[in-house]
C-alpha positions as CSV (number, residue, x, y, z in Angstrom):
1,M,-24.6,51.4,28.2
2,R,-21.1,50.9,27.0
3,R,-20.4,53.4,29.6
4,L,-22.1,51.7,32.4
5,G,-21.1,48.1,31.2
6,A,-17.3,49.3,32.0
7,R,-18.0,51.2,35.5
8,L,-19.5,47.6,36.6
9,S,-16.6,45.9,34.6
10,A,-14.4,48.2,36.4
11,R,-16.5,47.8,39.7
12,Y,-16.3,44.0,40.0
13,E,-12.7,43.0,38.3
14,S,-10.2,41.8,41.2
15,P,-7.1,43.2,41.7
16,P,-3.9,41.7,40.6
17,G,-3.0,40.6,44.1
18,E,-6.0,38.7,44.7
19,W,-6.2,36.9,41.7
20,L,-2.4,36.0,42.5
21,L,-3.9,35.1,46.0
22,A,-6.8,32.5,44.4
23,M,-3.9,30.9,42.1
24,A,-1.9,30.1,45.3
25,L,-4.7,28.6,47.1
26,L,-6.2,26.5,44.3
27,A,-2.5,25.1,43.6
28,P,-2.4,22.3,45.7
29,A,-5.8,21.2,45.1
30,A,-4.5,21.3,41.6
31,I,-1.4,19.6,41.7
32,V,-2.9,16.6,43.8
33,F,-5.7,16.6,41.1
34,C,-2.7,16.3,38.4
35,V,-0.7,13.8,40.2
36,F,-3.2,11.5,41.5
37,Q,-6.0,12.2,39.0
38,Y,-4.8,13.3,35.2
39,Y,-1.6,12.0,35.2
40,P,-2.4,8.2,35.8
41,L,-5.4,8.6,33.4
42,G,-3.0,9.8,30.9
43,R,-0.6,7.1,31.7
44,A,-3.4,4.6,31.4
45,V,-4.0,5.7,28.0
46,Y,-0.3,5.6,26.7
47,L,0.2,2.0,28.2
48,S,-2.8,1.0,26.4
49,L,-1.3,1.9,22.7
50,H,1.9,0.7,23.6
51,E,3.1,-3.3,24.5
52,T,5.5,-3.4,27.6
53,S,8.2,-5.7,28.3
54,P,7.8,-6.8,31.5
55,F,11.6,-6.9,32.0
56,G,11.6,-3.2,31.8
57,G,12.2,-3.1,28.0
58,S,11.6,-0.1,26.0
59,D,7.3,0.4,25.2
60,I,6.6,-1.1,21.6
61,Y,3.8,1.2,20.0
62,V,0.9,-1.5,19.1
63,G,-1.7,1.1,18.6
64,L,-5.3,-0.3,18.7
65,D,-4.3,-3.9,18.2
66,Q,-4.2,-4.2,21.9
67,W,-7.4,-3.1,22.3
68,Q,-8.7,-5.7,19.6
69,R,-6.8,-8.6,21.6
70,V,-8.4,-7.6,25.2
71,L,-11.9,-7.4,23.5
72,E,-11.7,-10.6,22.1
73,D,-10.1,-12.3,24.5
74,D,-12.5,-15.3,26.8
75,D,-11.2,-13.9,30.0
76,F,-12.2,-10.8,30.1
77,R,-15.7,-11.0,28.4
78,K,-16.0,-13.5,31.1
79,S,-14.9,-10.7,34.0
80,L,-17.2,-8.1,31.9
81,W,-20.2,-11.2,32.7
82,V,-18.8,-11.6,36.4
83,T,-19.2,-8.1,37.0
84,A,-22.5,-7.4,35.5
85,K,-23.6,-10.3,37.8
86,F,-22.1,-9.0,40.7
87,V,-23.8,-5.7,40.1
88,L,-26.9,-7.0,39.8
89,I,-26.6,-9.1,43.1
90,V,-25.1,-6.2,45.4
91,V,-26.7,-2.8,44.5
92,P,-30.8,-4.1,45.0
93,L,-30.0,-6.0,47.7
94,G,-28.0,-3.3,49.0
95,I,-30.3,-0.6,48.6
96,S,-33.3,-2.6,49.7
97,L,-32.3,-3.8,53.1
98,G,-30.8,-0.2,53.5
99,L,-34.1,0.9,53.0
100,C,-35.7,-1.7,55.2
101,L,-33.3,-0.7,57.9
102,A,-33.7,3.0,57.7
103,L,-37.3,2.8,58.0
104,L,-36.7,0.7,61.1
105,A,-34.7,3.1,62.6
106,N,-36.7,6.3,61.7
107,Q,-39.6,4.2,64.4
108,R,-40.2,6.8,67.4
109,V,-39.5,3.7,70.3
110,R,-37.0,3.9,73.4
111,G,-34.0,3.2,72.8
112,I,-33.8,3.3,69.1
113,V,-30.7,5.2,69.4
114,I,-29.0,1.6,69.6
115,F,-30.5,-0.2,66.9
116,R,-29.4,2.8,65.2
117,T,-25.6,2.7,65.6
118,I,-26.2,-1.3,65.3
119,F,-27.5,-0.3,61.8
120,S,-25.0,1.5,60.7
121,S,-21.8,-0.2,62.7
122,T,-20.9,-1.7,59.5
123,L,-19.3,2.2,57.9
124,A,-16.6,1.8,60.5
125,S,-15.4,-1.8,59.7
126,S,-12.7,-1.8,57.1
127,V,-13.0,-4.1,53.9
128,A,-10.1,-6.4,55.4
129,I,-12.1,-7.3,58.9
130,A,-15.0,-7.9,56.9
131,A,-13.8,-9.8,54.8
132,V,-12.3,-12.0,57.4
133,T,-15.4,-11.9,59.5
134,W,-17.6,-13.6,56.8
135,T,-14.7,-15.9,56.2
136,L,-15.7,-17.6,59.3
137,L,-19.6,-17.1,59.1
138,L,-19.1,-19.3,55.6
139,N,-16.7,-21.7,56.8
140,P,-18.3,-25.2,55.5
141,Q,-17.8,-26.9,58.6
142,N,-17.9,-24.3,61.3
143,G,-19.7,-21.4,60.0
144,I,-22.8,-20.2,61.5
145,F,-24.9,-20.0,57.4
146,N,-24.7,-23.8,57.0
147,W,-25.0,-24.5,60.5
148,L,-28.6,-22.7,60.6
149,I,-28.6,-25.1,57.1
150,R,-27.9,-28.2,59.2
151,E,-30.6,-26.6,61.6
152,A,-33.2,-26.8,59.1
153,G,-32.2,-30.1,57.8
154,G,-30.8,-29.2,54.6
155,T,-27.4,-29.9,53.1
156,P,-24.5,-27.6,54.0
157,V,-23.3,-25.7,51.5
158,S,-19.3,-24.8,50.3
159,W,-20.0,-21.0,49.7
160,L,-16.5,-19.9,49.0
161,T,-15.3,-22.8,47.2
162,D,-18.6,-24.0,44.7
163,P,-18.7,-22.0,41.8
164,R,-22.6,-21.9,41.7
165,W,-22.4,-20.0,45.4
166,A,-19.3,-18.2,45.1
167,L,-20.1,-14.7,43.5
168,F,-23.6,-14.5,45.9
169,A,-21.5,-15.3,49.0
170,V,-18.9,-12.2,48.0
171,G,-22.1,-10.3,47.2
172,L,-23.3,-10.4,50.5
173,T,-20.2,-9.7,52.1
174,S,-20.3,-6.3,50.2
175,V,-23.7,-5.8,50.8
176,W,-23.2,-6.2,54.7
177,I,-20.1,-4.0,54.1
178,G,-22.2,-1.2,52.3
179,I,-25.6,-1.1,54.5
180,G,-24.3,1.3,56.9
181,F,-23.7,3.9,54.4
182,T,-27.0,3.0,52.5
183,T,-29.2,3.0,55.9
184,I,-27.5,6.7,57.2
185,V,-28.2,8.5,54.0
186,L,-31.8,7.1,53.6
187,L,-32.3,7.6,57.4
188,A,-31.3,11.3,57.2
189,A,-33.6,11.2,54.2
190,L,-36.4,10.1,56.0
191,Q,-35.6,12.4,59.1
192,G,-35.9,15.9,56.7
193,L,-39.6,14.2,55.2
194,P,-42.7,16.9,56.2
195,Q,-44.5,15.4,58.9
196,E,-47.3,17.3,57.7
197,L,-47.8,15.0,54.7
198,Y,-48.0,11.9,56.9
199,E,-50.8,13.7,58.6
200,S,-52.7,14.9,55.9
201,A,-52.7,11.0,54.5
202,E,-53.6,9.8,57.5
203,M,-56.7,12.3,57.7
204,D,-57.8,11.1,54.4
205,G,-57.7,7.4,55.6
206,A,-54.6,6.2,53.4
207,G,-53.1,3.0,54.7
208,K,-49.1,2.7,55.5
209,F,-48.6,1.0,52.1
210,R,-50.0,3.4,50.2
211,T,-48.4,6.4,52.2
212,F,-45.2,5.0,51.5
213,V,-45.9,4.4,48.1
214,S,-47.3,7.6,47.5
215,I,-45.4,9.9,49.7
216,T,-42.6,8.5,50.8
217,L,-40.5,6.8,48.0
218,P,-41.3,10.0,45.6
219,L,-39.8,12.2,48.6
220,L,-37.1,9.6,48.8
221,S,-36.4,9.6,44.8
222,P,-33.2,12.2,45.4
223,S,-31.3,10.2,48.0
224,L,-32.4,6.9,46.5
225,L,-31.0,8.1,43.1
226,F,-27.6,8.8,45.0
227,V,-27.3,5.4,46.7
228,G,-28.0,3.8,43.6
229,V,-24.8,5.7,41.7
230,V,-22.9,5.4,44.5
231,S,-23.3,1.8,45.5
232,T,-23.2,0.9,41.7
233,I,-19.9,2.6,41.6
234,S,-18.9,1.0,44.7
235,A,-19.9,-2.3,43.1
236,L,-17.9,-2.0,40.0
237,Q,-14.8,-0.9,42.1
238,T,-14.9,-4.2,44.2
239,F,-11.4,-5.5,44.9
240,G,-10.4,-6.0,48.9
241,Q,-13.6,-8.9,50.0
242,I,-12.7,-10.8,46.5
243,D,-8.7,-11.1,47.4
244,V,-9.4,-12.4,50.8
245,L,-12.1,-14.5,50.5
246,T,-11.7,-16.0,46.8
247,R,-9.2,-14.2,44.7
248,G,-10.8,-14.5,42.3
249,G,-12.5,-18.0,42.0
250,P,-13.4,-21.0,42.1
251,L,-13.2,-21.2,38.4
252,G,-13.0,-17.2,37.5
253,E,-16.6,-17.2,38.8
254,T,-15.6,-14.3,41.1
255,R,-13.0,-12.5,38.8
256,V,-14.7,-9.2,38.6
257,M,-12.7,-6.4,36.1
258,V,-11.0,-4.6,39.0
259,Y,-9.3,-7.9,40.4
260,A,-8.4,-9.2,36.3
261,I,-6.9,-6.1,36.3
262,Y,-4.8,-6.4,39.2
263,E,-4.0,-9.7,38.1
264,D,-3.0,-8.8,34.3
265,A,-0.6,-5.6,35.6
266,F,0.9,-7.2,38.8
267,R,0.7,-11.2,38.0
268,F,0.7,-11.6,34.6
269,R,3.0,-8.3,34.2
270,D,0.5,-7.6,31.3
271,V,0.4,-3.8,31.8
272,G,-0.9,-2.9,28.3
273,G,-4.2,-5.2,28.6
274,A,-4.6,-3.9,32.1
275,S,-4.6,-0.3,31.1
276,V,-7.1,-0.9,28.6
277,Q,-9.4,-3.2,31.0
278,S,-9.0,0.3,33.4
279,L,-10.0,2.5,30.9
280,L,-12.6,0.3,29.5
281,L,-14.1,0.0,33.4
282,F,-13.9,4.2,33.3
283,A,-16.0,4.3,30.4
284,I,-18.2,1.6,31.8
285,I,-18.7,3.6,35.4
286,A,-19.3,7.0,33.5
287,G,-21.8,5.4,31.1
288,L,-23.6,3.7,33.5
289,T,-24.0,6.8,36.0
290,V,-25.2,8.7,33.0
291,I,-28.1,5.8,32.3
292,Q,-29.0,5.9,35.7
293,F,-29.4,9.9,35.8
294,W,-31.5,9.5,32.3
295,A,-33.6,6.8,33.3
296,V,-35.1,8.7,36.4
297,R,-35.5,11.9,34.7
298,G,-38.8,13.1,35.9
299,R,-39.3,10.7,38.3
300,V,-36.9,12.4,40.7
301,Y,-38.7,15.2,42.8
302,Y,-36.7,17.3,44.7
303,R,-38.2,19.8,47.2
């Protein structure tokens, strides 16, 4: 057995030249990861433990005192609560609308390719263009939303300046931005489902709703999990539309964690506090991802 193991080891052992070639090919990717991923993460950990002078002085080690200061800050707690509400608005609404559009785009009717292109067109729009477009749509005087409300006999709403509606308005913008990606992923999953299952269900007399619940949703569970994880991460990292639409206002009602990190670091020059919030946001994203995978264990069906 030892001789056999030695022969197999010698047979599959790579020559030194191939090992060096592999290292050379991996080096560019490793350098990019180190420069843009690992170094910023390590630098954030360092800055979270030091108090940095806004005038360029030397860093002062303060340890966990800075973490305690951030965790006890009312502004941080409010931004955390605003972020949670924002995610609860964007993720369920985005997935539900994306699933509905995917089901519509999966119909076999003439001209459906045109509608598929329309449904997924938001994927090609930048955040800045989408935010400016929604600024016009949400205009309190000339926006189409308030025009529809006036036509229905209601009272116009100040979507971006009213604390009760600002977060929901930004959430709608974010849903519109991400709806194209969600629709494409779910439509691709729908088109890959085995049609013989639907034929068998139809022969057994199952209705459309029963077929959707018993066949479509279970088979879509891997794609729904993927879309849910990606949408949650995207919602937690939202910045551009908030910067264009509300700049964190009114009264901090749209000041999510990412925007709070930006303001603390570049406006208030609190680099240490911003680093603490960045690490906390990283931990939240990682924790929610693990929780999502844990919550659906045994409920995701891979064919």
